[in-house]
Backbone as JSON, one array per atom type, in Angstrom:
{
  "sequence": "MDGKDDRNEGRFDEAKGNVKEAFGDMTDNEELEREGKKDQTKGKAKQALGKTKDAASEAKDAATDAVDNLKDRD",
  "N": [[3.36, -14.35, -15.2], [4.65, -11.8, -14.54], [6.04, -10.52, -11.05], [5.38, -7.6, -11.05], [3.33, -7.06, -12.61], [0.98, -8.58, -11.06], [1.41, -7.41, -8.49], [-0.07, -4.63, -9.39], [-2.04, -5.5, -10.4], [-3.31, -6.67, -7.91], [-3.75, -4.0, -6.84], [-5.72, -2.91, -7.96], [-7.55, -5.02, -7.99], [-7.84, -4.42, -4.76], [-8.98, -1.84, -5.27], [-10.9, -1.96, -6.15], [-12.33, -3.42, -4.23], [-12.79, -1.94, -2.63], [-14.4, 0.25, -3.55], [-16.76, -1.23, -3.63], [-17.47, -2.47, -0.98], [-18.32, 0.42, 0.17], [-20.36, 1.05, -1.53], [-21.95, -0.71, -0.88], [-22.34, -0.28, 2.0], [-23.18, 2.13, 1.9], [-25.9, 1.49, 0.51], [-27.32, -0.57, 2.32], [-26.39, -3.33, 1.82], [-25.36, -6.09, 2.3], [-23.99, -8.65, 0.83], [-22.97, -7.3, -1.0], [-20.73, -5.61, 0.62], [-19.69, -7.91, 1.64], [-18.04, -9.13, -0.91], [-17.01, -6.5, -1.59], [-14.74, -6.55, 0.6], [-13.84, -9.17, 0.48], [-12.71, -9.11, -2.26], [-11.28, -7.08, -1.54], [-9.24, -8.52, 0.35], [-8.32, -10.43, -2.12], [-7.04, -8.47, -3.16], [-5.33, -7.93, -1.97], [-3.21, -10.09, -1.54], [-2.75, -10.26, -4.34], [-0.88, -8.68, -4.38], [1.51, -9.19, -2.41], [1.85, -11.6, -3.65], [3.37, -10.99, -6.16], [5.37, -9.22, -4.97], [6.88, -10.75, -3.71], [7.76, -12.68, -5.6], [9.12, -10.96, -6.79], [11.09, -10.58, -5.11], [12.1, -13.25, -4.57], [12.81, -12.75, -7.84], [15.11, -11.36, -7.52], [17.02, -11.89, -5.85], [17.43, -14.38, -7.21], [18.92, -13.35, -9.51], [20.85, -12.33, -8.24], [22.18, -14.54, -7.12], [23.6, -16.07, -9.31], [24.83, -13.67, -10.58], [26.8, -14.58, -8.21], [27.63, -16.55, -8.82], [28.82, -16.5, -11.4], [30.89, -14.24, -10.93], [32.52, -16.1, -9.49], [33.38, -18.21, -11.33], [34.64, -16.05, -12.79], [37.07, -15.42, -11.19], [38.8, -18.18, -11.18]],
  "CA": [[2.71, -13.36, -14.85], [5.78, -11.28, -13.21], [5.95, -9.21, -10.05], [4.68, -6.04, -11.63], [1.61, -7.73, -13.25], [0.34, -9.49, -9.92], [0.89, -5.76, -7.89], [-0.66, -3.85, -10.43], [-3.84, -6.59, -10.57], [-3.75, -6.38, -7.0], [-4.22, -3.01, -6.66], [-7.02, -2.87, -8.93], [-8.68, -5.55, -7.34], [-8.08, -4.05, -3.73], [-9.57, -0.61, -5.01], [-12.29, -2.0, -7.0], [-13.55, -3.79, -2.98], [-13.1, -0.43, -1.67], [-15.62, 0.96, -3.81], [-18.25, -2.28, -3.8], [-17.49, -2.01, 0.25], [-18.26, 1.69, 0.19], [-21.77, 1.51, -2.47], [-22.73, -1.53, -0.16], [-22.26, 0.23, 2.74], [-23.88, 3.13, 1.48], [-27.18, 0.93, -0.03], [-27.44, -1.63, 2.95], [-26.57, -4.21, 0.69], [-24.47, -6.34, 3.17], [-23.72, -9.24, 0.08], [-21.57, -6.13, -1.49], [-20.29, -4.92, 1.3], [-18.67, -8.72, 2.11], [-17.83, -8.58, -1.91], [-15.83, -5.45, -1.72], [-13.78, -7.23, 1.82], [-13.33, -10.22, -0.21], [-11.94, -8.35, -3.18], [-9.62, -6.43, -0.63], [-7.85, -9.1, 0.94], [-7.52, -10.8, -3.29], [-5.86, -7.74, -4.17], [-3.66, -7.67, -0.73], [-3.04, -11.33, -1.64], [-2.13, -10.63, -5.15], [-0.03, -7.74, -4.42], [2.25, -10.35, -1.59], [2.62, -12.69, -4.24], [4.07, -9.8, -6.61], [6.44, -9.11, -3.81], [7.95, -12.4, -3.77], [8.04, -13.11, -7.39], [10.23, -9.45, -7.4], [12.35, -11.15, -4.03], [12.8, -14.13, -5.53], [14.0, -13.4, -8.96], [16.35, -10.74, -7.13], [18.08, -13.0, -5.13], [18.13, -15.87, -8.5], [20.28, -12.79, -10.13], [22.62, -12.36, -7.26], [23.01, -16.06, -7.22], [23.99, -16.12, -10.57], [26.5, -12.79, -10.05], [28.26, -14.35, -7.7], [28.32, -18.05, -9.37], [29.64, -15.67, -12.54], [32.37, -13.86, -10.36], [33.2, -17.02, -8.92], [33.85, -18.56, -12.55], [35.57, -15.48, -13.4], [38.77, -15.85, -10.61], [39.46, -18.9, -12.23]],
  "C": [[3.98, -12.54, -13.74], [5.19, -10.48, -12.22], [4.95, -8.18, -9.94], [3.46, -6.48, -11.94], [0.78, -7.56, -11.73], [0.47, -7.99, -8.77], [0.05, -5.13, -8.49], [-2.36, -4.67, -10.41], [-4.26, -6.02, -9.02], [-4.38, -5.1, -6.5], [-5.44, -2.76, -6.67], [-7.71, -3.74, -8.22], [-8.91, -5.2, -5.54], [-8.8, -2.49, -3.71], [-11.09, -0.9, -5.45], [-13.13, -2.84, -5.72], [-13.79, -3.07, -2.26], [-14.46, 0.28, -2.32], [-16.94, -0.16, -3.7], [-18.04, -2.5, -2.23], [-18.85, -0.63, 0.23], [-19.84, 1.91, -0.47], [-22.24, 0.0, -1.13], [-23.02, -1.03, 1.06], [-23.66, 1.4, 2.89], [-25.79, 2.51, 1.14], [-27.52, 0.01, 1.19], [-27.42, -2.28, 2.08], [-24.93, -5.0, 1.82], [-23.77, -7.64, 1.85], [-22.57, -8.35, -0.49], [-20.81, -5.75, -1.03], [-18.93, -6.43, 1.87], [-18.03, -9.25, 0.33], [-16.38, -8.13, -2.07], [-14.9, -6.42, -0.62], [-13.16, -8.39, 0.94], [-12.2, -9.65, -1.34], [-10.79, -8.1, -2.72], [-8.6, -7.25, -0.77], [-7.41, -10.29, -0.9], [-7.06, -10.32, -3.67], [-4.52, -7.79, -2.88], [-2.78, -9.0, -1.09], [-1.77, -11.2, -3.11], [-0.88, -9.43, -5.41], [0.91, -8.7, -2.97], [2.55, -10.79, -2.34], [3.64, -12.17, -5.59], [5.25, -9.43, -5.88], [7.47, -10.34, -3.18], [8.48, -12.71, -4.45], [9.52, -11.97, -7.83], [11.5, -10.12, -6.49], [13.4, -12.62, -4.56], [13.63, -14.19, -6.89], [15.13, -12.12, -9.06], [17.02, -11.61, -6.65], [18.27, -14.27, -6.37], [19.27, -14.5, -9.02], [21.23, -12.46, -9.4], [23.22, -13.72, -6.77], [23.62, -16.29, -8.13], [25.38, -14.72, -10.81], [26.87, -13.59, -9.67], [28.74, -15.68, -7.94], [29.8, -17.16, -10.86], [30.87, -15.36, -11.71], [33.25, -14.75, -9.75], [33.78, -17.73, -9.96], [35.16, -17.41, -12.84], [37.08, -15.41, -12.48], [39.25, -17.34, -10.89], [40.46, -18.7, -12.7]]
}
């Protein structure tokens, strides 16, 4: 899974968690509220993982370009 997929999944989990938490609050269902908060945390973590994957990919590409440029100079 690439960074974009992780970020999209994370946004979905976070939104789902917001809905669960709000519904749990409206119905006085503490368990559902906790599930919602857990989903939100999971979503934020997935988004962070996606951003990290993207940054790593960009760094790899930059390093590859730098090596290619050095090879071209020879």
